[in-house]
N, C-alpha and C positions, 0 to 999 in steps of 0.2 A: 767370393765365399761358394764352393761348389756344393750344393745340398745332396747330390747324388752319393758323396764320399759319406761312408758310415761310421767308420772309424778312423778318430783324429787323436793326436795327442797332444802335449801342452808345447812342446818342440816343433811339431810339425802337421800340417794340415792333411797330409798324406801319410800312411803306414804300410810298409814293406808287408809281404806275406809273411816272411821269416819272424816279423815282430809279432804279428797274431797268432801264429804257432808257439812263439815263446810266452805269450798272454795266456794262451789256453793251458799249456803244460803248468805254468806257474799256479792257476784257478785249481785245476785239477789237484794237484799236489797240496793246496791249502785244504781242500775237501776231502782229502785222503782216498781219492780215487786212483787207483792203480789200474794201469794199462790203458787208460784213454789216451785218445789224441786230439789235435785238432780238429779232426774229422769225424768224432765221435757224434757229435752233435748233428751233423749233415746226416750220418748214417740212421740215426733215431729219427729224424725228422722225416728222412725218406720212408723207412720202413713204419712210421705211425700213419702218414698221410697216405700211404698204399693201401693200410687197412680201411682208411675211412674214405676214402675217395669218391666210392660208389654211392655212399649216402647223399650226396649232393649231385648225382649226375654227372661225375668225372671219369676220368680213366687214368692209367699210367701215362698216357701221352700227356696229359693236363699235368703231372708231376715233373716229366721230363722238361717241359717248358718252363715250369716254376722255377727248377733247380740248375737250368742252363745248359743241360747236357745236350749234345748233336745226335747222339745216338741213344734209343730207347735201351739197347743191350749195357750201356753203361748205368743206366739209371737201375736196372734190374740187379745189377752186382752189387747195389748199395742195400737191395731190400734183403732183410735177415728172414729166415724162417722161424714158424713157431708151431712147434710140435702139438701144442695144445689147441690151438687153432685147428690144426688139420684133424685131430680129432674130432672136435666139434662139428665140423662140417661133413665127415663121413658120418657122424651120427645122425645128421639130418637127413639122409638119405634112405 
């Protein structure tokens, strides 16, 4: 019994990446969420943690390590911009 496996099914202790993609599509459809993909949660997690990591003394490099990217550039591509935050930071100056 491998405890490192996160997603198991009734039929198999392992799950293919396509099965996980299909599972997310099914969940999003049931929730009425249009345009979401299996990566939507990953993008949201990376964006939200990038906004808060400095509060705990961390950096984007820590997020890179958490999500398993070999390149910081890959991590940065996941981070969505926020014009409201941009306005607020300029207002601080």
